[in-house]
BABAPA-798542 format. One record per residue (C-alpha): residue number from 1; residue in three letters; chain; z, x, y. Coordinates in steps of 0.25 Angstrom, whole numbers, padded with zeros to 4 digits, m for minus. Example, Ala and Ser with C-alpha at 12.3 -4.5 7.8 and 13.67 -1.06 7.14 Angstrom:
BABAPA-798542
   i  aa ch     Z     X     Y
   1 Ala  A  0031  0049 m0018
   2 Ser  A  0029  0055 m0004
This chain:
BABAPA-798542
   i  aa ch     Z     X     Y
   1 Met  A  0953  0534  0455
   2 Ile  A  0961  0545  0461
   3 Val  A  0957  0540  0475
   4 Pro  A  0962  0528  0473
   5 Leu  A  0973  0533  0464
   6 Ala  A  0978  0542  0477
   7 Leu  A  0974  0531  0488
   8 Phe  A  0986  0521  0480
   9 Ala  A  0995  0530  0479
  10 Phe  A  0997  0537  0492
  11 Phe  A  0996  0521  0499
  12 Val  A  1006  0512  0488
  13 Trp  A  1012  0526  0478
  14 Val  A  1015  0535  0491
  15 Pro  A  1022  0522  0500
  16 Met  A  1027  0518  0489
  17 Gly  A  1036  0531  0486
  18 Arg  A  1039  0533  0501
  19 Asn  A  1046  0519  0502
  20 Phe  A  1053  0522  0488
  21 Leu  A  1059  0533  0495
  22 Leu  A  1060  0527  0509
  23 Ser  A  1072  0516  0502
  24 Phe  A  1079  0527  0497
  25 Gln  A  1080  0534  0512
  26 Asn  A  1085  0529  0526
  27 Asn  A  1071  0525  0533
  28 Tyr  A  1060  0534  0535
  29 Phe  A  1062  0541  0548
  30 Asp  A  1075  0544  0541
  31 Gln  A  1074  0550  0526
  32 Glu  A  1088  0549  0522
  33 Phe  A  1090  0546  0507
  34 Val  A  1100  0536  0508
  35 Gly  A  1098  0533  0491
  36 Leu  A  1102  0518  0490
  37 Ala  A  1107  0512  0504
  38 Asn  A  1092  0507  0505
  39 Phe  A  1094  0497  0496
  40 Ala  A  1108  0495  0497
  41 Ala  A  1106  0491  0512
  42 Ile  A  1093  0481  0510
  43 Phe  A  1102  0475  0498
  44 Ala  A  1115  0473  0507
  45 Asp  A  1104  0466  0518
  46 Lys  A  1105  0450  0520
  47 Thr  A  1089  0451  0526
  48 Phe  A  1086  0460  0512
  49 Leu  A  1093  0450  0503
  50 Lys  A  1086  0437  0510
  51 Ala  A  1073  0443  0508
  52 Leu  A  1073  0447  0492
  53 Gly  A  1077  0432  0493
  54 Asn  A  1066  0427  0502
  55 Thr  A  1057  0433  0490
  56 Phe  A  1059  0426  0480
  57 Leu  A  1059  0412  0489
  58 Tyr  A  1045  0420  0493
  59 Ile  A  1042  0421  0478
  60 Leu  A  1047  0405  0476
  61 Phe  A  1039  0397  0486
  62 Ser  A  1027  0407  0482
  63 Ile  A  1027  0404  0470
  64 Leu  A  1028  0389  0474
  65 Ile  A  1017  0389  0485
  66 Gly  A  1009  0402  0485
  67 Tyr  A  1008  0404  0469
  68 Leu  A  1006  0387  0466
  69 Val  A  0996  0382  0477
  70 Pro  A  0983  0393  0473
  71 Val  A  0986  0391  0458
  72 Phe  A  0983  0375  0465
  73 Leu  A  0972  0380  0470
  74 Gly  A  0966  0388  0460
  75 Phe  A  0964  0376  0451
  76 Leu  A  0963  0366  0464
  77 Leu  A  0949  0376  0464
  78 Ser  A  0949  0375  0452
  79 Glu  A  0945  0359  0450
  80 Val  A  0933  0361  0461
  81 Phe  A  0920  0361  0460
  82 His  A  0914  0355  0473
  83 Phe  A  0917  0366  0484
  84 Ala  A  0922  0375  0475
  85 Gly  A  0918  0387  0483
  86 Ile  A  0922  0381  0497
  87 Phe  A  0937  0378  0493
  88 Arg  A  0940  0393  0486
  89 Val  A  0934  0400  0502
  90 Leu  A  0943  0390  0507
  91 Leu  A  0954  0393  0498
  92 Tyr  A  0953  0407  0502
  93 Leu  A  0950  0407  0516
  94 Pro  A  0965  0410  0520
  95 Cys  A  0968  0423  0512
  96 Met  A  0955  0427  0520
  97 Ile  A  0964  0426  0533
  98 Ser  A  0976  0438  0536
  99 Gly  A  0989  0435  0530
 100 Ile  A  0995  0438  0543
 101 Ala  A  0988  0428  0551
 102 Val  A  0991  0418  0542
 103 Val  A  1007  0422  0544
 104 Phe  A  1002  0420  0558
 105 Leu  A  0997  0406  0555
 106 Phe  A  1006  0400  0547
 107 Ser  A  1017  0405  0556
 108 Thr  A  1010  0399  0570
 109 Met  A  1009  0386  0558
 110 Tyr  A  1024  0387  0555
 111 Gly  A  1026  0387  0571
 112 Asp  A  1037  0381  0578
 113 Ser  A  1028  0373  0588
 114 Ser  A  1026  0358  0585
 115 Thr  A  1011  0361  0587
 116 Asp  A  1011  0372  0572
 117 Leu  A  1005  0367  0561
 118 Phe  A  1017  0363  0553
 119 Asn  A  1024  0358  0564
 120 Ala  A  1012  0346  0567
 121 Ile  A  1011  0344  0552
 122 Ala  A  1025  0341  0554
 123 Ile  A  1022  0331  0565
 124 Ala  A  1012  0324  0563
 125 Met  A  1020  0321  0550
 126 Gly  A  1030  0317  0559
 127 Gly  A  1041  0329  0557
 128 Glu  A  1047  0339  0567
 129 Ser  A  1041  0353  0569
 130 His  A  1047  0361  0562
 131 Pro  A  1052  0377  0564
 132 Trp  A  1044  0379  0549
 133 Lys  A  1047  0398  0553
 134 Gly  A  1059  0393  0556
 135 Ser  A  1064  0387  0545
 136 Thr  A  1073  0398  0534
 137 Ser  A  1069  0389  0522
 138 Leu  A  1054  0388  0526
 139 Ile  A  1049  0400  0531
 140 Ile  A  1046  0407  0516
 141 Pro  A  1038  0394  0511
 142 Leu  A  1031  0392  0524
 143 Ile  A  1028  0409  0524
 144 Val  A  1023  0405  0507
 145 Leu  A  1016  0395  0514
 146 Ala  A  1005  0403  0521
 147 Met  A  1005  0415  0510
 148 Thr  A  0998  0404  0500
 149 Trp  A  0990  0397  0512
 150 Arg  A  0982  0410  0514
 151 Gly  A  0984  0418  0500
 152 Ala  A  0983  0406  0491
 153 Gly  A  0969  0405  0490
 154 Ser  A  0965  0418  0485
 155 Thr  A  0975  0417  0474
 156 Ala  A  0968  0402  0472
 157 Leu  A  0956  0408  0466
 158 Ile  A  0961  0417  0459
 159 Tyr  A  0966  0407  0450
 160 Leu  A  0955  0399  0452
 161 Ser  A  0946  0411  0445
 162 Ser  A  0956  0409  0434
 163 Phe  A  0955  0395  0435
 164 Gln  A  0940  0396  0433
 165 Ser  A  0944  0406  0420
 166 Val  A  0948  0395  0415
 167 Asp  A  0939  0389  0401
 168 Asp  A  0934  0376  0407
 169 Ser  A  0932  0370  0394
 170 Met  A  0948  0367  0396
 171 Tyr  A  0945  0362  0408
 172 Glu  A  0934  0352  0405
 173 Ala  A  0944  0348  0391
 174 Ala  A  0955  0345  0400
 175 Arg  A  0947  0336  0411
 176 Met  A  0940  0328  0397
 177 Asp  A  0955  0327  0392
 178 Gly  A  0957  0322  0406
 179 Ala  A  0968  0334  0410
 180 Ser  A  0973  0334  0424
 181 Pro  A  0969  0345  0433
 182 Trp  A  0985  0347  0431
 183 Gln  A  0985  0345  0418
 184 Arg  A  0971  0357  0417
 185 Phe  A  0978  0365  0424
 186 Ile  A  0991  0366  0418
 187 Arg  A  0985  0362  0403
 188 Ile  A  0973  0375  0406
 189 Thr  A  0974  0382  0418
 190 Ala  A  0989  0388  0418
 191 Pro  A  0990  0393  0404
 192 Ser  A  0975  0400  0406
 193 Leu  A  0980  0407  0418
 194 Lys  A  0993  0411  0415
 195 Ala  A  0992  0426  0418
 196 Thr  A  0984  0423  0430
 197 Leu  A  0996  0413  0436
 198 Ile  A  1006  0425  0433
 199 Thr  A  0998  0435  0438
 200 Leu  A  0997  0429  0451
 201 Phe  A  1009  0425  0451
 202 Val  A  1015  0438  0450
 203 Leu  A  1007  0443  0461
 204 Gln  A  1012  0432  0470
 205 Ile  A  1027  0435  0470
 206 Ile  A  1022  0450  0470
 207 Ser  A  1016  0446  0483
 208 Val  A  1027  0437  0489
 209 Phe  A  1035  0449  0488
 210 Gln  A  1029  0455  0499
 211 Val  A  1028  0444  0508
 212 Phe  A  1028  0450  0520
 213 Tyr  A  1021  0448  0533
 214 Glu  A  1022  0432  0531
 215 Pro  A  1038  0433  0534
 216 Leu  A  1036  0442  0546
 217 Val  A  1027  0433  0553
 218 Ile  A  1031  0417  0550
 219 Gly  A  1046  0423  0547
 220 Pro  A  1046  0429  0558
 221 Lys  A  1050  0441  0550
 222 Gly  A  1057  0436  0538
 223 Gly  A  1064  0425  0549
 224 Pro  A  1069  0414  0550
 225 Leu  A  1084  0421  0546
 226 Asp  A  1077  0430  0536
 227 Ser  A  1071  0419  0527
 228 Ser  A  1057  0423  0525
 229 Met  A  1062  0438  0525
 230 Ser  A  1053  0445  0513
 231 Leu  A  1056  0456  0508
 232 Leu  A  1044  0466  0512
 233 Leu  A  1048  0460  0526
 234 Leu  A  1060  0462  0525
 235 Ser  A  1057  0480  0523
 236 Tyr  A  1046  0479  0535
 237 Leu  A  1058  0472  0544
 238 Tyr  A  1066  0485  0537
 239 Ala  A  1056  0494  0540
 240 Phe  A  1053  0491  0553
 241 Glu  A  1063  0484  0561
 242 Asp  A  1076  0490  0556
 243 Phe  A  1069  0503  0552
 244 Glu  A  1077  0504  0540
 245 His  A  1064  0510  0531
 246 Gly  A  1072  0514  0520
 247 Arg  A  1077  0499  0517
 248 Ser  A  1063  0495  0521
 249 Ala  A  1058  0503  0510
 250 Ala  A  1069  0497  0498
 251 Val  A  1066  0484  0501
 252 Ala  A  1053  0489  0498
 253 Met  A  1058  0494  0485
 254 Val  A  1063  0482  0481
 255 Leu  A  1052  0475  0483
 256 Val  A  1045  0484  0475
 257 Leu  A  1055  0482  0465
 258 Ile  A  1054  0467  0465
 259 Ile  A  1038  0468  0466
 260 Ala  A  1038  0477  0454
 261 Leu  A  1048  0470  0445
 262 Phe  A  1039  0456  0446
 263 Thr  A  1026  0466  0442
 264 Leu  A  1033  0471  0429
 265 Ala  A  1037  0455  0427
 266 Tyr  A  1022  0451  0428
 267 Arg  A  1017  0463  0420
 268 Leu  A  1028  0461  0409
 269 Leu  A  1023  0444  0411
 270 Leu  A  1011  0447  0408
 271 Lys  A  1013  0457  0395
 272 Val  A  1018  0445  0389
 273 Leu  A  1008  0435  0393
 274 Ser  A  0997  0444  0386
 275 Gly  A  1006  0446  0375
 276 Glu  A  1009  0432  0373
 277 Lys  A  0991  0432  0375
 278 Ile  A  0989  0442  0361
 279 Ile  A  1001  0436  0355
 280 Lys  A  0992  0421  0357
 281 Arg  A  0979  0429  0353
 282 Arg  A  0985  0435  0340
 283 Gly  A  0990  0420  0338
 284 Lys  A  0977  0415  0336
 285 Arg  A  0970  0426  0331
């Protein structure tokens, strides 16, 4: 027990503590104490404010695409009775590919050439080629699409296992009453899986806050015009391009604070839900 705890502290808490101290210093090589100057500098930086706004756009599109698609796929798998194993394997295959490889793959698909996949489809449908990666309004949805393609399979299987935990007699009764798949999902599945849906919803948001190599490669470097810049990518660019290590650490601390607030809200929500369950049980008695 002591050894794993020591390793965890060495690889997690020690770097986090060092990053906290660095956020109040000039940089890694010149450790002069500058107080809140780094935080004042990043909040005065338009790129940081853009990255902060982009983070919530990532969350919005991640909810619309990355969160709802796995729920839908998991429900479809629960309705499949023939060749279910094959469909599960095919759905999980993208999760086995390296994340950076997936990003390079989609970056090529979003290319400017007429032979790239998206432009080839557009031309085949009678349209024209389009600089997909050069669009400030499309770049974030395109990045979220790449992230969803890679990660939706594993999340859908989690939902599938949760769907299978619901009493089959409830589904059979609903089928006998003529309920459609959508009605069965709304009236039976969703209420039974409230805790799972909320947990994965919060984890989805936390993971989106840590978007890094997707805008680094597809953007590239948060482009065009910082329209895909994320907080984690900005922290990286501060440290390894501008050598502003103090500012990089300050951005990381802002990110830690935001994630901590979401985690706290999640824990409070779970307490509320558990309190509702206790009240309902007492009411039944």
